[in-house]
Backbone as CSV, one residue per row, in Angstrom:
resi,resn,N_x,N_y,N_z,CA_x,CA_y,CA_z,C_x,C_y,C_z
1,MET,0.826,-1.187,0.061,-0.105,-0.028,-0.069,0.961,1.351,0.053
2,MET,0.524,2.314,-0.652,1.207,3.515,-0.875,1.069,4.249,0.378
3,ASN,2.000,5.022,0.727,2.203,5.897,1.801,1.052,6.760,2.194
4,SER,0.319,6.775,2.957,-0.972,7.529,3.348,-0.781,8.985,2.837
5,ARG,0.237,9.610,3.507,0.517,11.005,3.395,0.841,11.259,1.836
6,LEU,1.115,10.409,1.021,1.386,10.528,-0.317,0.049,10.326,-1.158
7,ILE,-0.626,9.463,-0.442,-2.145,9.636,-1.101,-2.852,10.836,-0.790
8,ILE,-2.910,11.485,0.061,-3.454,12.466,0.581,-2.944,13.618,-0.196
9,PHE,-1.747,13.700,-0.498,-1.147,14.835,-1.287,-1.541,14.657,-2.803
10,ASN,-1.504,13.451,-3.220,-2.121,13.169,-4.652,-3.475,13.555,-4.821
11,VAL,-4.369,13.187,-3.912,-5.823,13.735,-4.127,-5.750,15.289,-4.012
12,PHE,-5.234,15.863,-3.166,-5.113,17.221,-2.962,-4.768,17.700,-4.262
13,TYR,-3.696,17.223,-4.925,-2.971,17.669,-6.019,-4.032,17.617,-7.221
14,TYR,-4.655,16.615,-7.353,-5.569,16.334,-8.432,-6.703,17.106,-8.534
15,LEU,-7.295,17.263,-7.342,-8.490,18.095,-7.092,-8.221,19.355,-7.228
16,THR,-7.195,19.793,-6.776,-6.799,21.274,-7.153,-6.682,21.645,-8.601
17,THR,-5.737,20.809,-9.129,-5.722,21.072,-10.610,-6.846,20.996,-11.508
18,LEU,-7.404,19.883,-11.255,-8.785,19.678,-12.184,-9.777,20.745,-11.831
19,THR,-9.690,21.354,-10.630,-10.931,22.296,-10.211,-10.239,23.653,-10.876
20,PHE,-9.075,23.990,-10.953,-8.586,24.992,-11.825,-8.891,24.966,-13.133
21,TYR,-8.681,23.684,-13.709,-8.801,23.491,-15.118,-10.350,23.513,-15.578
22,TYR,-11.259,23.039,-14.792,-12.757,22.925,-15.010,-13.264,24.349,-14.941
23,GLN,-12.662,25.338,-13.934,-13.038,26.631,-14.001,-12.710,27.269,-14.991
24,GLY,-11.346,27.267,-15.392,-10.836,28.088,-16.701,-11.786,27.465,-17.852
25,TYR,-12.308,26.105,-17.974,-12.772,25.800,-18.994,-14.145,26.226,-19.269
26,SER,-14.794,26.399,-18.028,-16.243,26.800,-18.049,-16.440,28.403,-17.929
27,THR,-15.297,29.177,-17.546,-15.409,30.546,-17.876,-14.271,31.092,-18.855
28,THR,-14.587,30.932,-20.097,-13.537,30.967,-21.039,-12.879,32.718,-21.227
29,THR,-13.569,33.505,-20.532,-12.861,34.936,-20.435,-12.019,34.703,-19.611
30,SER,-11.803,34.052,-18.559,-10.685,34.058,-17.578,-9.796,32.831,-17.618
31,SER,-9.700,32.044,-18.712,-9.250,30.925,-18.910,-7.793,31.083,-18.950
32,LEU,-7.082,32.081,-19.190,-5.696,32.333,-19.261,-5.504,32.479,-17.639
33,GLY,-5.984,33.142,-16.823,-5.648,33.416,-15.721,-5.556,32.213,-14.698
34,TYR,-6.635,31.093,-15.214,-6.685,29.788,-14.521,-5.467,29.167,-14.852
35,GLY,-5.044,29.115,-16.120,-3.844,28.444,-16.816,-2.539,28.989,-15.733
36,PHE,-2.488,30.190,-15.444,-1.512,30.874,-14.525,-1.677,30.173,-13.077
37,TYR,-2.756,30.088,-12.764,-3.121,29.377,-11.363,-2.641,28.109,-11.278
38,ILE,-2.887,27.188,-12.420,-2.490,25.969,-12.491,-0.791,25.928,-12.439
39,LEU,-0.341,26.635,-13.036,1.288,26.596,-13.367,1.893,27.098,-11.966
40,GLY,1.168,28.022,-11.184,1.848,28.541,-10.071,1.316,27.396,-8.965
41,PHE,0.458,26.578,-9.054,0.160,25.608,-8.062,1.162,24.535,-8.105
42,TRP,1.339,24.260,-9.513,2.275,23.120,-9.829,3.577,23.387,-9.290
43,ILE,4.160,24.574,-9.485,5.482,25.165,-8.890,5.471,24.941,-7.449
44,ILE,4.494,25.539,-6.729,4.361,25.666,-5.300,4.201,24.108,-4.818
45,SER,3.424,23.217,-5.178,3.319,21.843,-4.967,4.570,21.095,-5.076
46,GLY,5.182,21.257,-6.355,6.477,20.744,-6.512,7.415,21.082,-5.417
47,ILE,7.578,22.406,-5.193,8.410,22.666,-4.135,8.219,21.970,-2.717
48,ALA,6.883,21.997,-2.399,6.325,21.374,-1.351,6.546,19.920,-1.096
49,LEU,6.480,19.350,-2.304,6.552,17.852,-2.281,8.116,17.470,-1.958
50,THR,8.926,18.244,-2.778,10.567,18.224,-2.594,10.893,18.387,-0.967
51,VAL,10.210,19.431,-0.489,10.524,19.582,1.013,10.111,18.478,1.696
52,LEU,9.102,18.099,1.678,8.397,16.917,2.472,9.122,15.570,2.366
53,VAL,9.722,15.262,0.992,10.360,14.220,0.557,11.756,14.198,1.320
54,ILE,12.351,15.389,0.988,13.738,15.611,1.726,13.710,15.570,3.423
55,ARG,12.819,15.948,4.060,12.572,15.981,5.333,11.896,14.660,5.817
56,ASN,11.620,13.838,4.980,11.166,12.432,5.374,9.792,12.529,5.983
57,LYS,9.206,13.779,5.757,7.653,13.604,6.016,6.624,12.646,5.099
58,ILE,7.125,12.738,3.957,6.628,11.551,3.239,7.721,10.598,2.752
59,PRO,7.737,9.686,3.489,9.038,8.686,3.301,8.630,7.721,1.833
60,ILE,9.704,7.914,0.871,9.438,6.814,-0.232,10.558,5.798,-0.126
61,LYS,9.908,4.589,0.305,10.476,3.285,0.695,10.112,2.185,-0.275
62,LYS,8.923,2.040,-0.739,8.500,1.130,-1.692,8.532,1.427,-3.256
63,THR,8.373,0.598,-4.179,8.355,0.914,-5.437,6.782,1.465,-5.823
64,VAL,6.004,1.357,-4.905,4.478,2.025,-5.070,4.694,3.344,-4.730
65,ASP,5.474,3.555,-3.638,5.618,5.178,-3.229,6.518,5.939,-4.248
66,LYS,7.142,5.208,-4.987,8.037,6.090,-6.275,6.960,6.274,-7.306
67,VAL,6.141,5.269,-7.701,5.032,5.510,-8.526,3.963,6.931,-8.313
68,GLY,3.737,6.669,-6.701,2.854,7.874,-5.996,3.571,9.128,-6.198
69,LEU,5.008,9.008,-6.144,5.653,10.560,-6.132,5.715,11.061,-7.495
70,PHE,5.860,9.972,-8.716,5.754,10.344,-9.923,4.379,10.904,-10.394
71,LEU,3.212,10.208,-9.991,2.049,10.792,-10.291,1.795,12.127,-9.485
72,ALA,2.464,12.580,-8.524,2.221,13.787,-7.929,3.027,14.859,-8.625
73,THR,3.121,15.046,-9.791,3.692,15.798,-10.702,3.166,16.153,-11.916
74,PRO,3.465,17.104,-12.601,2.381,17.420,-13.741,2.776,16.551,-14.905
75,ILE,3.638,15.780,-14.749,4.054,14.833,-16.023,2.908,14.449,-16.747
76,ILE,2.109,13.558,-15.831,0.811,12.950,-16.512,-0.106,13.905,-17.369
77,PHE,-0.239,15.168,-16.701,-1.030,16.238,-17.279,-0.406,16.594,-18.723
78,LEU,0.961,16.791,-18.618,1.702,17.251,-19.704,1.423,16.297,-21.006
79,MET,1.816,14.774,-20.554,1.605,14.018,-21.447,0.161,13.780,-22.068
80,ILE,-0.954,14.084,-21.405,-2.057,13.899,-21.993,-2.319,15.313,-22.739
81,ILE,-1.920,16.331,-22.471,-1.924,17.641,-23.352,-1.272,17.436,-24.664
82,GLY,-0.055,16.740,-24.383,0.744,16.777,-25.698,0.009,15.622,-26.606
83,ALA,-0.296,14.756,-25.980,-1.029,13.625,-26.777,-2.585,14.311,-27.630
84,GLY,-3.134,14.971,-26.757,-4.228,15.659,-27.270,-3.946,16.603,-28.478
85,LEU,-2.903,17.414,-28.254,-2.369,18.442,-28.973,-1.983,17.975,-30.352
86,SER,-1.512,16.505,-30.191,-0.879,16.133,-31.468,-2.164,15.368,-32.517
87,MET,-3.110,15.437,-31.793,-4.368,14.525,-32.237,-5.491,15.815,-33.034
88,THR,-5.196,16.798,-32.527,-6.154,17.797,-32.930,-5.526,18.843,-34.135
89,ASP,-6.366,19.475,-34.937,-5.771,20.503,-35.787,-5.987,21.523,-35.111
90,GLN,-4.983,22.565,-35.674,-4.860,24.021,-34.810,-5.673,24.813,-35.677
91,GLU,-6.366,25.853,-34.977,-7.149,26.948,-35.452,-5.901,27.942,-35.978
92,VAL,-6.049,28.476,-37.166,-4.803,29.354,-37.701,-5.601,30.687,-38.123
93,SER,-6.945,30.685,-38.237,-7.497,31.868,-38.535,-9.140,31.845,-38.203
94,GLU,-9.467,33.004,-37.739,-10.983,33.147,-37.259,-11.312,34.453,-37.636
95,TRP,-12.405,34.916,-38.400,-12.852,36.263,-38.710,-14.223,36.359,-38.858
96,TYR,-14.615,37.519,-38.620,-16.228,37.761,-38.645,-16.719,38.755,-39.733
97,PRO,-16.938,38.351,-40.895,-17.325,39.480,-41.788,-19.046,39.773,-41.581
98,TYR,-19.611,40.751,-42.252,-20.905,40.808,-42.028,-21.609,41.153,-43.388
99,LYS,-22.703,40.527,-43.544,-23.496,40.504,-45.046,-24.906,40.303,-44.697
100,ASP,-25.506,41.116,-45.480,-26.970,40.922,-45.392,-27.836,40.848,-43.952
101,GLY,-27.361,41.510,-43.048,-28.024,41.414,-41.685,-27.459,40.324,-40.867
102,HIS,-26.497,39.538,-41.447,-25.948,38.593,-40.517,-24.485,38.660,-40.310
103,ARG,-23.824,38.273,-39.171,-22.502,38.211,-38.999,-22.122,36.772,-39.399
104,TYR,-20.971,36.653,-40.026,-20.453,35.320,-40.283,-19.212,35.128,-39.593
105,LYS,-18.947,33.797,-39.148,-17.658,33.324,-38.527,-17.049,32.413,-39.525
106,ILE,-15.942,32.808,-39.893,-14.989,31.758,-40.777,-13.916,31.372,-40.140
107,VAL,-13.756,29.960,-39.770,-12.795,29.383,-39.137,-11.908,28.448,-40.054
108,THR,-10.545,28.785,-39.828,-9.932,28.032,-40.811,-8.832,26.940,-39.793
109,TYR,-8.634,25.657,-40.044,-7.970,24.717,-39.326,-6.609,24.261,-40.023
110,ALA,-5.705,23.798,-39.394,-4.426,23.381,-40.343,-3.759,22.317,-39.399
111,SER,-3.089,21.416,-40.036,-2.610,20.368,-39.677,-1.284,20.806,-38.717
112,ARG,-1.272,20.263,-37.512,-0.172,20.659,-36.639,1.285,20.325,-37.223
113,SER,1.263,19.347,-37.967,2.532,19.067,-38.298,2.980,19.621,-39.635
114,SER,2.065,19.742,-40.553,2.533,20.363,-41.806,2.007,21.746,-41.964
115,ARG,1.095,22.185,-41.169,0.363,23.449,-41.423,-0.246,23.814,-42.366
116,ALA,-0.651,22.597,-43.231,-1.389,22.588,-44.433,-2.894,22.919,-44.011
117,THR,-3.865,23.626,-44.855,-5.161,23.843,-44.436,-5.800,22.610,-44.517
118,LYS,-6.421,22.138,-43.133,-7.341,20.834,-43.176,-8.823,21.250,-43.470
119,ARG,-9.390,22.241,-42.816,-10.735,22.643,-43.332,-11.153,23.883,-42.951
120,VAL,-12.245,24.285,-43.477,-12.656,25.650,-43.330,-14.331,25.524,-42.975
121,GLU,-14.539,26.125,-41.646,-16.061,26.163,-41.323,-16.445,27.451,-41.441
122,ILE,-17.781,27.631,-41.826,-18.485,28.722,-41.881,-19.685,28.829,-41.016
123,TYR,-20.007,29.786,-40.169,-21.240,29.534,-39.387,-21.849,31.073,-39.907
124,LYS,-23.196,31.285,-39.443,-23.950,32.533,-39.768,-24.645,32.722,-38.221
125,SER,-24.728,33.900,-38.002,-25.438,34.226,-36.915,-26.963,33.813,-37.100
126,GLN,-27.646,33.349,-36.036,-29.018,32.925,-36.105,-29.884,34.064,-36.170
127,GLU,-29.626,35.061,-35.485,-30.519,36.337,-35.606,-29.862,37.216,-36.248
128,GLU,-30.574,38.132,-37.104,-30.166,39.291,-37.831,-29.610,40.083,-36.802
129,LEU,-28.341,40.625,-37.177,-27.577,41.653,-36.151,-27.418,42.881,-36.994
130,ARG,-27.188,44.083,-36.098,-26.650,45.334,-36.806,-25.176,45.180,-37.171
131,GLU,-24.452,45.719,-38.089,-23.181,45.719,-38.526,-22.353,46.158,-37.319
132,ASP,-22.663,46.951,-36.517,-21.613,47.338,-35.405,-21.664,46.439,-34.193
133,ASN,-22.579,45.353,-34.361,-22.545,44.250,-33.189,-21.110,43.327,-33.361
134,THR,-20.338,43.695,-32.269,-18.977,43.078,-32.459,-18.791,42.038,-31.039
135,SER,-20.142,41.795,-30.347,-19.964,40.774,-29.360,-20.188,39.391,-29.721
136,PHE,-19.132,38.825,-30.546,-19.051,37.516,-30.965,-19.384,36.441,-29.778
137,THR,-18.990,36.417,-28.769,-19.237,35.277,-27.809,-20.702,35.245,-27.303
138,THR,-21.513,36.247,-27.602,-22.914,36.103,-27.479,-23.849,35.483,-28.587
139,ILE,-23.224,35.254,-29.347,-24.029,35.223,-30.706,-24.274,33.569,-30.769
140,ASN,-25.532,33.119,-31.295,-25.794,31.909,-31.405,-25.475,31.557,-33.060
141,TRP,-24.295,30.559,-33.027,-23.918,30.244,-34.483,-24.501,29.046,-34.986
142,LEU,-24.827,29.267,-36.438,-25.565,28.097,-36.861,-24.504,27.653,-38.407
143,LYS,-24.315,26.273,-38.209,-23.554,25.793,-39.603,-24.459,26.227,-40.695
144,ASP,-23.811,26.962,-41.710,-24.479,27.425,-42.714,-23.653,27.638,-43.918
145,SER,-23.141,26.772,-44.597,-22.163,26.721,-45.814,-21.626,25.722,-46.182
146,THR,-20.772,25.594,-46.977,-20.304,24.199,-47.532,-18.905,24.035,-46.727
147,TRP,-18.766,23.136,-45.968,-17.426,22.816,-45.334,-16.748,21.895,-45.832
148,ILE,-15.570,22.363,-46.061,-14.668,21.484,-47.036,-13.357,21.003,-46.044
149,SER,-13.060,19.723,-46.132,-11.769,19.144,-45.495,-10.866,18.600,-46.524
150,TYR,-9.407,18.952,-46.027,-8.309,18.502,-47.125,-7.523,17.800,-46.558
151,SER,-6.832,17.014,-47.388,-6.072,15.949,-47.032,-4.510,16.753,-46.792
152,GLU,-3.534,16.192,-46.223,-2.124,16.757,-46.121,-1.455,17.396,-47.386
153,ASN,-2.095,16.724,-48.420,-1.455,17.341,-49.935,-2.459,18.307,-50.539
154,GLY,-3.444,18.825,-49.609,-4.315,19.771,-50.204,-5.586,19.418,-51.179
155,ASP,-5.706,17.928,-51.021,-6.672,17.466,-51.994,-8.144,17.615,-51.039
156,THR,-9.084,17.554,-51.762,-10.481,17.764,-50.936,-10.772,16.268,-50.737
157,ILE,-11.064,15.888,-49.417,-11.191,14.667,-49.101,-12.937,14.502,-48.374
158,LYS,-13.368,15.535,-48.041,-14.892,15.674,-47.724,-15.423,17.033,-47.806
159,ILE,-16.698,17.057,-48.290,-17.574,18.278,-48.523,-18.933,17.939,-47.847
160,GLU,-19.118,18.929,-47.054,-20.484,18.652,-46.027,-21.204,20.021,-46.330
161,LYS,-22.526,19.916,-46.576,-23.205,21.004,-47.087,-24.175,21.181,-45.657
162,TYR,-24.420,22.462,-45.295,-25.363,22.889,-44.139,-26.156,24.059,-44.629
163,SER,-27.448,24.022,-44.168,-28.092,25.312,-44.166,-28.996,25.446,-42.831
164,ASN,-28.856,26.622,-42.072,-29.249,26.862,-40.742,-29.159,25.585,-39.855
165,ASP,-27.791,25.089,-39.543,-27.510,23.968,-38.631,-27.951,22.677,-39.152
166,LYS,-28.528,22.491,-40.493,-29.060,21.169,-40.674,-28.255,20.572,-41.970
167,LYS,-27.662,19.483,-41.816,-26.844,18.911,-42.780,-27.538,18.559,-44.132
168,LEU,-27.441,18.924,-45.166,-27.922,18.787,-46.359,-27.337,17.534,-46.943
169,GLU,-28.126,16.464,-47.736,-27.716,15.320,-48.295,-27.336,15.663,-49.730
């Protein structure tokens, strides 16, 4: 069985990190601040863990304790983030033109490895808006265009057509 103090440290470590993560995820306007909170917490907890291990307040005697010590670092989170980033496309541009009473959102994604365009998505505001409305986060967006996905070579691999958030056959 793992050292009980190390178990408590790990539970506190993961609860705090995940709480900061979900707070940042749910409030996108302050997500960068929560990212700094996580980084600061990781630094402080790393220093605290080092001090506790050096002073033998958390003794590391068995292999299971070494595993627990490894898990009490951000390495697992960084590996998950790295794996997730490598599997997703990167948003390279987003812009919001205005036409015929609607605001449009055009998002272009590229491959992380080659930086080649992977797809272009176009959304239309659900409600009619004035041209001076620039509060893009409060707009209800509808899929409303032809979405095109590209291969690494730039060949078209998929075309999807949408009208008012409904996929057309």
